[in-house]
Biopython code that builds the backbone (N, CA, C, O; Angstrom):
import numpy as np
from Bio.PDB.StructureBuilder import StructureBuilder

atoms = [
    (1, "MET", "N", (0.750, -0.901, 0.142)),
    (1, "MET", "CA", (-0.301, 0.218, 0.158)),
    (1, "MET", "C", (0.717, 1.156, -0.391)),
    (1, "MET", "O", (1.931, 0.977, -0.488)),
    (2, "ALA", "N", (0.100, 2.049, -0.688)),
    (2, "ALA", "CA", (1.244, 3.167, -0.861)),
    (2, "ALA", "C", (1.383, 3.715, 0.578)),
    (2, "ALA", "O", (2.482, 3.870, 1.112)),
    (3, "ALA", "N", (0.319, 3.972, 1.114)),
    (3, "ALA", "CA", (0.919, 4.668, 2.773)),
    (3, "ALA", "C", (2.080, 3.922, 3.527)),
    (3, "ALA", "O", (2.445, 4.490, 4.556)),
    (4, "ARG", "N", (2.487, 3.187, 3.323)),
    (4, "ARG", "CA", (3.594, 2.246, 3.753)),
    (4, "ARG", "C", (5.163, 2.712, 3.565)),
    (4, "ARG", "O", (6.194, 2.750, 4.236)),
    (5, "HIS", "N", (4.626, 3.105, 1.995)),
    (5, "HIS", "CA", (5.939, 3.672, 1.322)),
    (5, "HIS", "C", (5.988, 5.098, 1.516)),
    (5, "HIS", "O", (6.841, 5.716, 0.879)),
    (6, "PHE", "N", (5.366, 5.605, 2.140)),
    (6, "PHE", "CA", (5.310, 6.874, 2.547)),
    (6, "PHE", "C", (6.093, 6.616, 3.784)),
    (6, "PHE", "O", (7.236, 7.059, 3.673)),
    (7, "GLU", "N", (5.849, 6.031, 4.952)),
    (7, "GLU", "CA", (6.092, 5.492, 6.325)),
    (7, "GLU", "C", (7.895, 5.120, 6.317)),
    (7, "GLU", "O", (8.784, 5.406, 7.118)),
    (8, "GLN", "N", (7.897, 4.435, 5.143)),
    (8, "GLN", "CA", (9.545, 3.958, 5.027)),
    (8, "GLN", "C", (10.374, 4.983, 4.516)),
    (8, "GLN", "O", (11.595, 4.852, 4.434)),
    (9, "ALA", "N", (9.716, 6.070, 4.146)),
    (9, "ALA", "CA", (10.240, 7.251, 3.069)),
    (9, "ALA", "C", (10.563, 8.117, 4.631)),
    (9, "ALA", "O", (11.416, 9.003, 4.658)),
    (10, "ASP", "N", (10.147, 7.914, 5.287)),
    (10, "ASP", "CA", (9.944, 8.984, 6.228)),
    (10, "ASP", "C", (11.090, 8.736, 7.453)),
    (10, "ASP", "O", (11.777, 9.667, 7.873)),
    (11, "ARG", "N", (11.195, 7.419, 7.943)),
    (11, "ARG", "CA", (12.190, 6.380, 8.304)),
    (11, "ARG", "C", (13.406, 7.439, 7.495)),
    (11, "ARG", "O", (14.045, 8.238, 8.179)),
    (12, "GLN", "N", (13.613, 7.338, 6.069)),
    (12, "GLN", "CA", (14.620, 7.325, 6.090)),
    (12, "GLN", "C", (15.020, 8.654, 5.898)),
    (12, "GLN", "O", (16.236, 8.811, 5.787)),
    (13, "GLN", "N", (14.110, 9.938, 5.809)),
    (13, "GLN", "CA", (13.948, 11.895, 6.191)),
    (13, "GLN", "C", (13.074, 12.789, 6.114)),
    (13, "GLN", "O", (12.688, 13.628, 5.300)),
    (14, "ALA", "N", (12.812, 12.396, 7.256)),
    (14, "ALA", "CA", (11.738, 13.220, 7.840)),
    (14, "ALA", "C", (10.660, 13.675, 6.223)),
    (14, "ALA", "O", (11.139, 13.558, 5.095)),
    (15, "LEU", "N", (9.431, 14.099, 6.440)),
    (15, "LEU", "CA", (8.954, 14.087, 4.755)),
    (15, "LEU", "C", (8.203, 15.544, 4.876)),
    (15, "LEU", "O", (7.233, 15.591, 5.633)),
    (16, "ASN", "N", (8.499, 16.450, 4.343)),
    (16, "ASN", "CA", (7.619, 17.841, 3.982)),
    (16, "ASN", "C", (5.929, 17.736, 4.529)),
    (16, "ASN", "O", (5.159, 16.778, 4.601)),
    (17, "ALA", "N", (5.809, 18.922, 4.802)),
    (17, "ALA", "CA", (4.158, 19.008, 5.008)),
    (17, "ALA", "C", (3.358, 18.815, 3.406)),
    (17, "ALA", "O", (2.146, 18.629, 3.299)),
    (18, "ASP", "N", (3.856, 18.862, 2.796)),
    (18, "ASP", "CA", (3.027, 18.716, 1.116)),
    (18, "ASP", "C", (3.121, 16.942, 1.079)),
    (18, "ASP", "O", (2.097, 16.406, 0.656)),
    (19, "ASP", "N", (4.083, 16.157, 1.421)),
    (19, "ASP", "CA", (4.477, 14.751, 1.634)),
    (19, "ASP", "C", (3.601, 13.877, 2.202)),
    (19, "ASP", "O", (3.131, 12.783, 1.892)),
    (20, "LEU", "N", (3.439, 15.094, 3.664)),
    (20, "LEU", "CA", (2.551, 14.243, 5.079)),
    (20, "LEU", "C", (1.083, 14.430, 4.099)),
    (20, "LEU", "O", (0.533, 13.482, 3.539)),
    (21, "GLU", "N", (0.888, 15.013, 4.076)),
    (21, "GLU", "CA", (-0.065, 15.049, 3.143)),
    (21, "GLU", "C", (-0.667, 14.108, 2.060)),
    (21, "GLU", "O", (-1.745, 13.585, 2.343)),
    (22, "LYS", "N", (-0.183, 13.868, 1.023)),
    (22, "LYS", "CA", (-0.029, 13.279, 0.282)),
    (22, "LYS", "C", (-0.079, 11.073, 1.075)),
    (22, "LYS", "O", (-0.259, 10.047, 0.420)),
    (23, "TRP", "N", (0.145, 11.221, 2.457)),
    (23, "TRP", "CA", (0.922, 10.003, 3.067)),
    (23, "TRP", "C", (-0.705, 9.907, 3.731)),
    (23, "TRP", "O", (-1.335, 8.850, 3.743)),
    (24, "VAL", "N", (-1.154, 11.000, 4.183)),
    (24, "VAL", "CA", (-2.481, 10.708, 5.055)),
    (24, "VAL", "C", (-3.623, 10.978, 3.767)),
    (24, "VAL", "O", (-4.571, 10.202, 3.888)),
    (25, "TYR", "N", (-3.704, 11.560, 3.007)),
    (25, "TYR", "CA", (-4.516, 10.975, 1.539)),
    (25, "TYR", "C", (-4.219, 8.963, 1.097)),
    (25, "TYR", "O", (-5.095, 8.158, 1.414)),
    (26, "ALA", "N", (-3.490, 8.698, 0.696)),
    (26, "ALA", "CA", (-3.025, 7.188, 0.687)),
    (26, "ALA", "C", (-4.086, 6.810, 1.471)),
    (26, "ALA", "O", (-5.233, 6.490, 1.160)),
    (27, "ALA", "N", (-3.222, 6.940, 3.140)),
    (27, "ALA", "CA", (-3.919, 5.699, 4.173)),
    (27, "ALA", "C", (-5.558, 6.253, 4.510)),
    (27, "ALA", "O", (-6.260, 5.452, 5.128)),
    (28, "ARG", "N", (-6.107, 7.440, 4.165)),
    (28, "ARG", "CA", (-7.321, 7.486, 4.138)),
    (28, "ARG", "C", (-8.365, 6.627, 3.082)),
    (28, "ARG", "O", (-9.468, 6.107, 3.248)),
    (29, "CYS", "N", (-7.502, 6.741, 1.988)),
    (29, "CYS", "CA", (-7.876, 5.664, 0.442)),
    (29, "CYS", "C", (-8.015, 4.483, 0.750)),
    (29, "CYS", "O", (-8.687, 3.672, 0.111)),
    (30, "ALA", "N", (-7.465, 4.286, 1.645)),
    (30, "ALA", "CA", (-7.171, 2.589, 1.870)),
    (30, "ALA", "C", (-7.825, 2.499, 2.859)),
    (30, "ALA", "O", (-7.576, 1.365, 3.269)),
    (31, "GLY", "N", (-8.728, 3.099, 3.736)),
    (31, "GLY", "CA", (-9.215, 2.578, 4.653)),
    (31, "GLY", "C", (-9.047, 2.682, 6.259)),
    (31, "GLY", "O", (-9.652, 2.329, 7.271)),
    (32, "CYS", "N", (-7.626, 3.517, 5.823)),
    (32, "CYS", "CA", (-6.986, 3.289, 7.314)),
    (32, "CYS", "C", (-6.848, 4.560, 8.100)),
    (32, "CYS", "O", (-5.893, 4.593, 8.876)),
    (33, "SER", "N", (-7.329, 5.208, 8.063)),
    (33, "SER", "CA", (-7.658, 6.630, 8.780)),
    (33, "SER", "C", (-7.183, 6.848, 10.087)),
    (33, "SER", "O", (-7.213, 7.937, 10.659)),
    (34, "GLY", "N", (-6.635, 5.535, 10.669)),
    (34, "GLY", "CA", (-6.138, 5.605, 11.751)),
    (34, "GLY", "C", (-4.698, 5.830, 11.847)),
    (34, "GLY", "O", (-4.239, 6.057, 12.966)),
    (35, "GLU", "N", (-4.027, 5.804, 10.973)),
    (35, "GLU", "CA", (-2.547, 5.614, 10.671)),
    (35, "GLU", "C", (-2.584, 7.221, 9.843)),
    (35, "GLU", "O", (-1.594, 7.927, 9.650)),
    (36, "ALA", "N", (-3.626, 7.453, 9.547)),
    (36, "ALA", "CA", (-3.080, 9.240, 9.335)),
    (36, "ALA", "C", (-3.478, 9.589, 9.951)),
    (36, "ALA", "O", (-4.447, 10.313, 9.721)),
    (37, "ILE", "N", (-3.033, 9.341, 11.238)),
    (37, "ILE", "CA", (-3.467, 10.387, 12.635)),
    (37, "ILE", "C", (-2.189, 11.407, 12.931)),
    (37, "ILE", "O", (-2.456, 12.577, 13.202)),
    (38, "SER", "N", (-0.989, 11.034, 12.889)),
    (38, "SER", "CA", (0.496, 10.864, 13.026)),
    (38, "SER", "C", (1.076, 11.813, 12.205)),
    (38, "SER", "O", (1.872, 12.646, 12.640)),
    (39, "PRO", "N", (0.611, 11.723, 10.630)),
    (39, "PRO", "CA", (1.241, 12.357, 9.429)),
    (39, "PRO", "C", (0.450, 14.197, 9.745)),
    (39, "PRO", "O", (0.907, 15.321, 9.951)),
    (40, "LEU", "N", (-1.202, 13.448, 9.591)),
    (40, "LEU", "CA", (-1.659, 14.793, 10.224)),
    (40, "LEU", "C", (-1.102, 15.699, 10.979)),
    (40, "LEU", "O", (-0.537, 16.708, 10.557)),
    (41, "GLU", "N", (-1.239, 15.371, 12.171)),
    (41, "GLU", "CA", (-0.848, 16.344, 13.719)),
    (41, "GLU", "C", (0.549, 16.360, 13.095)),
    (41, "GLU", "O", (1.203, 16.538, 14.123)),
    (42, "ARG", "N", (1.334, 16.304, 12.237)),
    (42, "ARG", "CA", (2.805, 16.926, 12.184)),
    (42, "ARG", "C", (2.618, 17.291, 10.601)),
    (42, "ARG", "O", (3.701, 17.313, 10.016)),
    (43, "ALA", "N", (1.451, 17.592, 9.752)),
    (43, "ALA", "CA", (1.379, 18.537, 8.494)),
    (43, "ALA", "C", (0.620, 19.726, 9.425)),
    (43, "ALA", "O", (0.814, 20.885, 9.058)),
    (44, "VAL", "N", (-0.271, 19.492, 10.661)),
    (44, "VAL", "CA", (-0.248, 21.065, 11.243)),
    (44, "VAL", "C", (0.507, 21.701, 11.461)),
    (44, "VAL", "O", (0.795, 22.813, 11.020)),
    (45, "ALA", "N", (1.170, 20.750, 12.565)),
    (45, "ALA", "CA", (2.794, 21.824, 13.586)),
    (45, "ALA", "C", (3.636, 22.589, 11.923)),
    (45, "ALA", "O", (4.325, 23.603, 11.810)),
    (46, "ALA", "N", (3.308, 21.849, 11.152)),
    (46, "ALA", "CA", (4.599, 22.142, 9.637)),
    (46, "ALA", "C", (3.929, 23.354, 9.132)),
    (46, "ALA", "O", (4.628, 24.367, 9.173)),
    (47, "HIS", "N", (2.542, 23.506, 8.588)),
    (47, "HIS", "CA", (1.888, 24.224, 8.099)),
    (47, "HIS", "C", (2.017, 25.909, 9.203)),
    (47, "HIS", "O", (2.504, 27.008, 8.936)),
    (48, "ALA", "N", (1.150, 25.233, 10.759)),
    (48, "ALA", "CA", (1.711, 26.270, 11.015)),
    (48, "ALA", "C", (2.847, 27.002, 11.307)),
    (48, "ALA", "O", (2.837, 28.232, 11.264)),
    (49, "MET", "N", (3.773, 26.392, 11.583)),
    (49, "MET", "CA", (5.042, 26.829, 11.890)),
    (49, "MET", "C", (6.162, 27.628, 10.227)),
    (49, "MET", "O", (7.350, 27.936, 10.137)),
    (50, "SER", "N", (5.142, 27.673, 9.341)),
    (50, "SER", "CA", (5.710, 28.442, 8.051)),
    (50, "SER", "C", (5.065, 29.300, 7.355)),
    (50, "SER", "O", (5.308, 29.838, 6.275)),
    (51, "GLY", "N", (4.122, 29.383, 8.163)),
    (51, "GLY", "CA", (2.934, 30.490, 8.461)),
    (51, "GLY", "C", (2.048, 30.525, 7.027)),
    (51, "GLY", "O", (1.774, 31.491, 6.313)),
    (52, "ASN", "N", (1.567, 28.529, 6.822)),
    (52, "ASN", "CA", (0.376, 28.850, 6.054)),
    (52, "ASN", "C", (-1.048, 28.427, 7.084)),
    (52, "ASN", "O", (-1.413, 27.252, 7.121)),
    (53, "LYS", "N", (-1.643, 29.301, 7.737)),
    (53, "LYS", "CA", (-2.178, 29.286, 8.589)),
    (53, "LYS", "C", (-3.898, 28.122, 8.242)),
    (53, "LYS", "O", (-4.582, 27.372, 8.938)),
    (54, "GLN", "N", (-3.934, 28.678, 6.550)),
    (54, "GLN", "CA", (-5.148, 27.846, 5.715)),
    (54, "GLN", "C", (-4.436, 26.686, 5.516)),
    (54, "GLN", "O", (-5.248, 25.993, 6.129)),
    (55, "ALA", "N", (-3.833, 26.115, 5.269)),
    (55, "ALA", "CA", (-2.959, 24.813, 5.171)),
    (55, "ALA", "C", (-2.947, 23.718, 6.674)),
    (55, "ALA", "O", (-2.952, 22.493, 6.794)),
    (56, "ALA", "N", (-2.929, 24.813, 7.630)),
    (56, "ALA", "CA", (-3.399, 24.246, 9.496)),
    (56, "ALA", "C", (-4.264, 24.159, 9.477)),
    (56, "ALA", "O", (-4.753, 23.296, 10.205)),
    (57, "ALA", "N", (-5.046, 24.887, 8.727)),
    (57, "ALA", "CA", (-6.525, 24.817, 9.577)),
    (57, "ALA", "C", (-7.043, 23.640, 8.908)),
    (57, "ALA", "O", (-7.614, 22.751, 9.539)),
    (58, "HIS", "N", (-6.863, 23.601, 7.634)),
    (58, "HIS", "CA", (-7.448, 22.227, 6.549)),
    (58, "HIS", "C", (-6.929, 21.333, 7.280)),
    (58, "HIS", "O", (-7.904, 20.942, 7.922)),
    (59, "ASN", "N", (-5.743, 20.532, 7.741)),
    (59, "ASN", "CA", (-5.462, 19.788, 7.892)),
    (59, "ASN", "C", (-6.173, 19.442, 9.551)),
    (59, "ASN", "O", (-6.780, 18.380, 9.691)),
    (60, "ALA", "N", (-6.036, 20.421, 10.755)),
    (60, "ALA", "CA", (-6.445, 19.983, 11.822)),
    (60, "ALA", "C", (-7.534, 19.640, 11.497)),
    (60, "ALA", "O", (-7.811, 18.494, 11.852)),
    (61, "LEU", "N", (-8.862, 20.566, 10.545)),
    (61, "LEU", "CA", (-10.297, 19.958, 10.046)),
    (61, "LEU", "C", (-10.078, 18.116, 9.914)),
    (61, "LEU", "O", (-10.725, 17.240, 10.487)),
    (62, "LEU", "N", (-8.939, 17.980, 8.953)),
    (62, "LEU", "CA", (-9.249, 16.663, 8.212)),
    (62, "LEU", "C", (-8.965, 15.877, 9.730)),
    (62, "LEU", "O", (-9.768, 15.041, 10.145)),
    (63, "LEU", "N", (-7.302, 16.379, 10.763)),
    (63, "LEU", "CA", (-7.703, 15.598, 11.767)),
    (63, "LEU", "C", (-8.698, 15.500, 13.065)),
    (63, "LEU", "O", (-8.862, 14.667, 13.957)),
    (64, "THR", "N", (-9.280, 16.765, 12.731)),
    (64, "THR", "CA", (-10.920, 16.590, 13.221)),
    (64, "THR", "C", (-11.832, 15.181, 13.099)),
    (64, "THR", "O", (-12.258, 14.355, 13.907)),
    (65, "LEU", "N", (-11.879, 15.313, 12.036)),
    (65, "LEU", "CA", (-13.076, 14.010, 10.905)),
    (65, "LEU", "C", (-12.450, 13.027, 11.250)),
    (65, "LEU", "O", (-13.103, 12.118, 11.762)),
    (66, "VAL", "N", (-10.989, 12.861, 11.097)),
    (66, "VAL", "CA", (-10.632, 11.293, 11.522)),
    (66, "VAL", "C", (-10.585, 10.879, 13.238)),
    (66, "VAL", "O", (-10.733, 9.729, 13.650)),
    (67, "GLN", "N", (-10.412, 11.748, 13.867)),
    (67, "GLN", "CA", (-10.683, 11.433, 14.890)),
    (67, "GLN", "C", (-12.197, 10.827, 15.572)),
    (67, "GLN", "O", (-12.579, 9.869, 16.243)),
    (68, "PHE", "N", (-12.834, 12.222, 14.836)),
    (68, "PHE", "CA", (-14.619, 12.150, 14.765)),
    (68, "PHE", "C", (-14.484, 10.279, 14.207)),
    (68, "PHE", "O", (-14.335, 9.276, 14.906)),
    (69, "GLU", "N", (-14.569, 10.372, 13.208)),
    (69, "GLU", "CA", (-15.016, 8.820, 12.790)),
    (69, "GLU", "C", (-14.311, 7.613, 14.096)),
    (69, "GLU", "O", (-14.808, 6.619, 14.625)),
    (70, "GLN", "N", (-13.160, 8.191, 14.226)),
    (70, "GLN", "CA", (-12.565, 7.352, 15.493)),
    (70, "GLN", "C", (-13.432, 6.377, 16.734)),
    (70, "GLN", "O", (-13.268, 5.260, 17.225)),
    (71, "ARG", "N", (-14.905, 8.053, 16.983)),
    (71, "ARG", "CA", (-14.787, 8.106, 18.107)),
    (71, "ARG", "C", (-14.465, 8.394, 18.979)),
    (71, "ARG", "O", (-15.062, 8.340, 20.055)),
    (72, "ASN", "N", (-13.024, 8.932, 18.664)),
    (72, "ASN", "CA", (-12.444, 10.187, 19.858)),
    (72, "ASN", "C", (-12.850, 11.153, 20.239)),
    (72, "ASN", "O", (-12.006, 12.038, 20.382)),
    (73, "TYR", "N", (-14.509, 11.548, 20.649)),
    (73, "TYR", "CA", (-15.421, 12.742, 20.535)),
    (73, "TYR", "C", (-14.742, 13.866, 21.193)),
    (73, "TYR", "O", (-14.816, 15.033, 20.809)),
    (74, "ALA", "N", (-14.059, 13.434, 22.234)),
    (74, "ALA", "CA", (-13.202, 14.905, 23.198)),
    (74, "ALA", "C", (-12.078, 15.176, 22.313)),
    (74, "ALA", "O", (-11.951, 16.356, 21.987)),
    (75, "VAL", "N", (-10.890, 14.000, 21.665)),
    (75, "VAL", "CA", (-9.638, 14.699, 21.036)),
    (75, "VAL", "C", (-10.275, 15.498, 19.664)),
    (75, "VAL", "O", (-9.757, 16.564, 19.332)),
    (76, "ALA", "N", (-11.494, 14.904, 18.828)),
    (76, "ALA", "CA", (-11.836, 15.608, 17.863)),
    (76, "ALA", "C", (-12.533, 16.779, 18.041)),
    (76, "ALA", "O", (-12.878, 17.608, 17.200)),
    (77, "LYS", "N", (-12.720, 16.750, 19.361)),
    (77, "LYS", "CA", (-13.746, 18.402, 19.399)),
    (77, "LYS", "C", (-12.210, 19.902, 20.255)),
    (77, "LYS", "O", (-12.066, 21.118, 20.135)),
    (78, "GLY", "N", (-11.567, 18.954, 20.906)),
    (78, "GLY", "CA", (-10.353, 20.280, 20.856)),
    (78, "GLY", "C", (-10.043, 20.449, 18.980)),
    (78, "GLY", "O", (-10.453, 21.378, 18.284)),
    (79, "TRP", "N", (-9.146, 19.152, 18.471)),
    (79, "TRP", "CA", (-8.494, 19.288, 17.130)),
    (79, "TRP", "C", (-9.834, 20.788, 16.507)),
    (79, "TRP", "O", (-9.366, 21.839, 16.069)),
    (80, "LEU", "N", (-11.362, 20.580, 16.596)),
    (80, "LEU", "CA", (-12.241, 21.457, 15.770)),
    (80, "LEU", "C", (-11.812, 23.016, 16.527)),
    (80, "LEU", "O", (-11.724, 23.996, 15.787)),
    (81, "LYS", "N", (-11.528, 23.185, 18.198)),
    (81, "LYS", "CA", (-11.230, 24.669, 18.777)),
    (81, "LYS", "C", (-10.091, 24.583, 18.081)),
    (81, "LYS", "O", (-9.991, 25.498, 17.265)),
    (82, "ARG", "N", (-9.139, 23.786, 18.093)),
    (82, "ARG", "CA", (-7.681, 24.514, 17.555)),
    (82, "ARG", "C", (-7.866, 24.815, 15.941)),
    (82, "ARG", "O", (-7.029, 25.608, 15.510)),
    (83, "SER", "N", (-8.767, 24.346, 15.026)),
    (83, "SER", "CA", (-8.316, 24.658, 14.051)),
    (83, "SER", "C", (-9.139, 26.347, 13.179)),
    (83, "SER", "O", (-8.888, 26.977, 12.152)),
    (84, "ALA", "N", (-10.408, 26.518, 14.582)),
    (84, "ALA", "CA", (-11.236, 27.989, 14.535)),
    (84, "ALA", "C", (-9.617, 28.964, 14.574)),
    (84, "ALA", "O", (-9.605, 30.140, 14.209)),
    (85, "ASN", "N", (-8.553, 28.364, 14.986)),
    (85, "ASN", "CA", (-7.808, 29.227, 15.514)),
    (85, "ASN", "C", (-6.324, 29.990, 14.189)),
    (85, "ASN", "O", (-5.369, 30.731, 14.423)),
    (86, "TYR", "N", (-6.836, 29.305, 12.810)),
    (86, "TYR", "CA", (-6.254, 29.697, 12.155)),
    (86, "TYR", "C", (-6.773, 30.441, 11.380)),
    (86, "TYR", "O", (-6.705, 31.666, 11.284)),
    (87, "PRO", "N", (-7.269, 29.752, 10.845)),
    (87, "PRO", "CA", (-7.739, 31.485, 9.370)),
    (87, "PRO", "C", (-8.807, 31.966, 9.999)),
    (87, "PRO", "O", (-9.366, 31.421, 10.951)),
    (88, "ASN", "N", (-9.128, 33.040, 9.462)),
    (88, "ASN", "CA", (-10.272, 34.051, 9.736)),
    (88, "ASN", "C", (-11.598, 33.346, 9.837)),
    (88, "ASN", "O", (-11.840, 32.730, 8.799)),
    (89, "PRO", "N", (-12.601, 33.232, 10.820)),
    (89, "PRO", "CA", (-13.060, 32.908, 11.192)),
    (89, "PRO", "C", (-15.072, 33.085, 10.405)),
    (89, "PRO", "O", (-16.098, 32.424, 10.566)),
    (90, "GLN", "N", (-14.689, 34.415, 9.533)),
    (90, "GLN", "CA", (-15.203, 35.396, 8.898)),
    (90, "GLN", "C", (-15.263, 35.060, 7.105)),
    (90, "GLN", "O", (-16.074, 35.453, 6.267)),
    (91, "LYS", "N", (-14.063, 34.188, 6.967)),
    (91, "LYS", "CA", (-13.580, 34.430, 5.899)),
    (91, "LYS", "C", (-14.296, 33.136, 5.238)),
    (91, "LYS", "O", (-14.351, 32.019, 5.751)),
    (92, "GLU", "N", (-14.819, 33.521, 4.019)),
    (92, "GLU", "CA", (-15.937, 32.523, 3.380)),
    (92, "GLU", "C", (-14.411, 30.767, 2.343)),
    (92, "GLU", "O", (-14.213, 30.167, 1.287)),
    (93, "THR", "N", (-14.213, 30.819, 2.900)),
    (93, "THR", "CA", (-12.947, 29.404, 2.746)),
    (93, "THR", "C", (-13.605, 27.881, 2.679)),
    (93, "THR", "O", (-14.621, 27.601, 3.315)),
    (94, "ALA", "N", (-12.956, 26.998, 1.893)),
    (94, "ALA", "CA", (-13.346, 25.589, 1.701)),
    (94, "ALA", "C", (-13.430, 25.536, 3.650)),
    (94, "ALA", "O", (-14.503, 25.252, 4.181)),
    (95, "GLU", "N", (-12.111, 25.861, 4.550)),
    (95, "GLU", "CA", (-12.059, 25.856, 5.430)),
    (95, "GLU", "C", (-13.640, 25.891, 6.681)),
    (95, "GLU", "O", (-14.177, 25.126, 7.482)),
    (96, "HIS", "N", (-13.760, 26.779, 6.347)),
    (96, "HIS", "CA", (-14.744, 27.565, 7.346)),
    (96, "HIS", "C", (-15.995, 26.821, 6.987)),
    (96, "HIS", "O", (-16.911, 26.671, 7.797)),
    (97, "GLY", "N", (-16.035, 26.143, 5.196)),
    (97, "GLY", "CA", (-17.070, 24.956, 5.184)),
    (97, "GLY", "C", (-16.836, 24.205, 6.025)),
    (97, "GLY", "O", (-17.444, 24.359, 7.084)),
    (98, "MET", "N", (-15.907, 23.139, 5.908)),
    (98, "MET", "CA", (-15.657, 21.894, 6.677)),
    (98, "MET", "C", (-16.043, 22.238, 8.521)),
    (98, "MET", "O", (-16.722, 21.556, 9.288)),
    (99, "TRP", "N", (-15.216, 23.705, 8.810)),
    (99, "TRP", "CA", (-15.741, 23.801, 10.247)),
    (99, "TRP", "C", (-17.462, 24.186, 10.020)),
    (99, "TRP", "O", (-17.864, 23.240, 9.342)),
    (100, "GLU", "N", (-17.926, 24.555, 10.119)),
    (100, "GLU", "CA", (-19.486, 24.819, 10.491)),
    (100, "GLU", "C", (-20.173, 23.419, 9.842)),
    (100, "GLU", "O", (-21.201, 23.037, 10.402)),
    (101, "TRP", "N", (-19.678, 22.633, 8.704)),
    (101, "TRP", "CA", (-20.446, 21.012, 8.572)),
    (101, "TRP", "C", (-19.862, 20.255, 10.095)),
    (101, "TRP", "O", (-20.668, 19.706, 10.847)),
    (102, "VAL", "N", (-18.761, 20.299, 10.331)),
    (102, "VAL", "CA", (-17.566, 19.798, 11.239)),
    (102, "VAL", "C", (-18.569, 19.906, 12.256)),
    (102, "VAL", "O", (-19.450, 19.053, 12.146)),
    (103, "SER", "N", (-18.731, 20.921, 13.476)),
    (103, "SER", "CA", (-19.498, 21.892, 13.519)),
    (103, "SER", "C", (-20.898, 21.152, 13.901)),
    (103, "SER", "O", (-21.014, 20.423, 14.886)),
    (104, "SER", "N", (-21.557, 21.336, 13.321)),
    (104, "SER", "CA", (-23.479, 20.550, 13.025)),
    (104, "SER", "C", (-23.185, 19.012, 13.272)),
    (104, "SER", "O", (-24.206, 18.510, 13.743)),
    (105, "ARG", "N", (-22.186, 18.088, 13.132)),
    (105, "ARG", "CA", (-22.560, 17.127, 13.354)),
    (105, "ARG", "C", (-22.042, 17.067, 14.977)),
    (105, "ARG", "O", (-22.487, 16.047, 15.504)),
    (106, "PHE", "N", (-21.421, 17.687, 15.681)),
    (106, "PHE", "CA", (-21.305, 17.304, 17.016)),
    (106, "PHE", "C", (-22.264, 18.260, 17.227)),
    (106, "PHE", "O", (-22.901, 17.708, 18.124)),
    (107, "ALA", "N", (-22.700, 19.090, 17.073)),
    (107, "ALA", "CA", (-24.218, 19.779, 17.620)),
    (107, "ALA", "C", (-25.211, 18.611, 17.394)),
    (107, "ALA", "O", (-25.924, 18.341, 18.361)),
    (108, "ALA", "N", (-25.347, 17.979, 16.424)),
    (108, "ALA", "CA", (-26.378, 16.895, 16.627)),
    (108, "ALA", "C", (-25.941, 15.714, 17.359)),
    (108, "ALA", "O", (-26.938, 15.203, 17.869)),
    (109, "ILE", "N", (-25.094, 15.188, 17.578)),
    (109, "ILE", "CA", (-24.818, 14.201, 18.483)),
    (109, "ILE", "C", (-24.946, 14.272, 19.581)),
    (109, "ILE", "O", (-25.028, 13.234, 20.237)),
    (110, "ASP", "N", (-25.035, 15.997, 20.422)),
    (110, "ASP", "CA", (-24.745, 16.896, 21.052)),
    (110, "ASP", "C", (-26.134, 17.182, 21.814)),
    (110, "ASP", "O", (-26.328, 17.648, 22.937)),
    (111, "GLY", "N", (-26.978, 16.774, 20.889)),
    (111, "GLY", "CA", (-28.622, 16.484, 20.928)),
    (111, "GLY", "C", (-29.181, 18.438, 20.864)),
    (111, "GLY", "O", (-30.267, 18.970, 21.098)),
    (112, "ARG", "N", (-27.857, 18.993, 20.445)),
    (112, "ARG", "CA", (-28.401, 20.301, 19.781)),
    (112, "ARG", "C", (-28.915, 21.088, 18.549)),
    (112, "ARG", "O", (-28.621, 22.110, 17.928)),
    (113, "LEU", "N", (-29.724, 20.209, 18.516)),
    (113, "LEU", "CA", (-30.709, 20.273, 16.808)),
    (113, "LEU", "C", (-31.256, 21.123, 16.141)),
    (113, "LEU", "O", (-31.901, 20.899, 15.116)),
    (114, "ASP", "N", (-30.997, 22.557, 16.815)),
    (114, "ASP", "CA", (-31.309, 23.828, 16.165)),
    (114, "ASP", "C", (-29.813, 24.595, 16.089)),
    (114, "ASP", "O", (-29.543, 25.613, 15.453)),
    (115, "GLU", "N", (-29.242, 24.072, 16.638)),
    (115, "GLU", "CA", (-27.575, 24.336, 16.938)),
    (115, "GLU", "C", (-27.032, 23.789, 15.424)),
    (115, "GLU", "O", (-26.272, 24.319, 14.613)),
    (116, "ALA", "N", (-27.578, 22.817, 15.408)),
    (116, "ALA", "CA", (-26.851, 21.399, 14.112)),
    (116, "ALA", "C", (-27.487, 21.982, 12.872)),
    (116, "ALA", "O", (-26.834, 21.839, 11.839)),
    (117, "VAL", "N", (-28.656, 22.620, 12.788)),
    (117, "VAL", "CA", (-29.352, 23.229, 11.558)),
    (117, "VAL", "C", (-28.744, 24.125, 10.900)),
    (117, "VAL", "O", (-28.581, 24.161, 9.681)),
    (118, "GLN", "N", (-28.132, 25.427, 12.273)),
    (118, "GLN", "CA", (-28.171, 26.754, 11.716)),
    (118, "GLN", "C", (-26.358, 26.570, 11.385)),
    (118, "GLN", "O", (-25.785, 27.420, 10.704)),
    (119, "HIS", "N", (-25.609, 25.365, 11.963)),
    (119, "HIS", "CA", (-24.163, 25.522, 11.503)),
    (119, "HIS", "C", (-24.126, 24.283, 9.695)),
    (119, "HIS", "O", (-23.333, 24.065, 8.780)),
    (120, "ALA", "N", (-25.567, 23.820, 10.122)),
    (120, "ALA", "CA", (-25.250, 23.512, 8.819)),
    (120, "ALA", "C", (-25.944, 24.228, 7.686)),
    (120, "ALA", "O", (-25.874, 23.578, 6.643)),
    (121, "GLN", "N", (-26.654, 25.482, 7.567)),
    (121, "GLN", "CA", (-26.977, 26.392, 6.844)),
    (121, "GLN", "C", (-25.875, 27.211, 6.685)),
    (121, "GLN", "O", (-25.951, 28.220, 5.984)),
]
sb = StructureBuilder()
sb.init_structure("model")
sb.init_model(0)
sb.init_chain("A")
sb.init_seg("    ")
for serial, (resi, resn, name, xyz) in enumerate(atoms, 1):
    if name == "N":
        sb.init_residue(resn, " ", resi, " ")
    sb.init_atom(name, np.array(xyz, "f"), 0.0, 1.0, " ", f" {name:<3s}", serial, name[0])
structure = sb.get_structure()
């Protein structure tokens, strides 16, 4: 599987943020989302350190989704809150849309249905 090749390459030389994202994509496409957690965490940190806040937010949101899908709700909520620190929340970006969608899912599982609908709209 491609994700294994990324893991091997990373052992030889630390992958950059773009390659970490490709590793994440390979793991998720193979149905191994849990294996995407470590590279996603590293991609968030790498993008944040380089000042690419939009990419950091995107990866933090992907990490939120992975943790949500793994039913690690407390960890996922932490990543959702962290993701909101990167882009301007008023800015119309794909990341803002992802944030609203994930926020809607959390509100729904918490029983806050009106809030879930508000986020979804």
